[in-house]
N, C-alpha and C positions, 0 to 999 in steps of 0.2 A: 238122211233127209235133206231137203233143200232149204233155202232161206224162207220158204213158205210156212215153216213151222211157227213163224211169228203170227200167223193168221189163226183164227178160230175155224172149227169145222164149218160153221155156217157161212162165214165170209169166203172161205175157199170154195165151198159148194156153189155159192152165188157167182164167183169168178169163173169157175169151170162152166157153169150153165151159160153165162153170158159170152164165154169164149167160143161157143159152138158157132158154126157157120151154116145158116144164120143163127143168131142168138136164140137159145131155147127159153121160152117163157116158163114161169112156175106152173102154169096150167098144163103146158105140154109135158113137162117132166112128171107132174103128178099123174097125168093120164097114162104115161108110159110105164109107171110103176104101180098103177092101180090104187092110188090114194087121191085125196082131195088137195086142192091148191093150198089150203090152210096148213096142211102138214108140211109141205115144202117151205112155206113162208116161216113157219115156226122153227124149223131146223135152221134156216138162214139167219133168223133173228136170235138164235140161241135160247128160245123159249122152251124148246123140247130137247132132251138129250139126243145126241146123234143116233141115227139108226144103226142097227146091227143085223147080222144074219141075212136072211133072204131080202129084206128091204134094201139094205146097203148094197147087196149084190145086184139088185135090179137097178139101183141108181147108177152104179158103175157101168152096167151094160147100156143103159139108156143114154149115157153121156159119151159113150165110145172114147174112153180115156186112154192116154198113153200108159205104159207100164209105170212110169214115174208118177204121173198124176194119180193113178189108182193107189199106189203105195202111200202117197202123201195123204190122200183122202181117208184111207183106212187108218193110217197113223193118227190123224187128227181126231177121228171118231173114237179111237181107243184111248187117246190121251185125255179126251174130255171125260171118258167113263172110267179112267184109271184101270184099263184092262190091256191085255196083249192084243195087238192088231189081229183081226180075224184071219188074214191070209197066212199068218205064221203060228196061230194058236195051237193047232194040232201038233205041229213039229215041236214047238216049245214044250208042250206038256208030255210029249212022248220021249223027250230027251232031258231027264232030270239033271244031267251034268251042266246044262245051260244055267240052271239056278245056282249051282255050285260055283260056276265061273263068275256069275254076276255078284254073288256074295263075296268071293275072293277079291274081285275088282273093287267093290265098295270098301272093303276092309283095308285094302292097300292104297286107296286113293286113286284108283284108275281113272283116267280122263277120257274124254271123247276121242282125243287123238289116239289113245291106246286102242280103243274099239275100232277106229278107222284102220289101224294096222291089221287088226284081226280080220276085219271085213276084206281088206286087200288080199290077205292070205287065202281066204275062201274064194274070192273072185278069181285069183290066179289059178288055184287048184281046180276050179270048175270052168276055167277059160271063159269067164263072163266078161 
């Protein structure tokens, strides 16, 4: 994840919306996802839990995000809900060894740097 993880879901959503060219209003985003402006406003102000499922997918599509922006937005939504990001949930739950690896890392004091090395391994293996 980037340094944006210091942001909340709502502040990142607002930043992404305003970064559109031209900037997208709350009204336009709400219309694009089939909701009211108040819904978008409440997400941005942290008054509602971040969206999930179809609504989050619609927001991602409406904002035409880069792959990194989409991953960050999904991560922040999941972080707020204390869940697995929706783009990896199926893979996560279909591979129980992931939980075993996380538990082993926790018990051994694994660090973010350790996980970055693991990420590098998979990126190299997949030529990403």
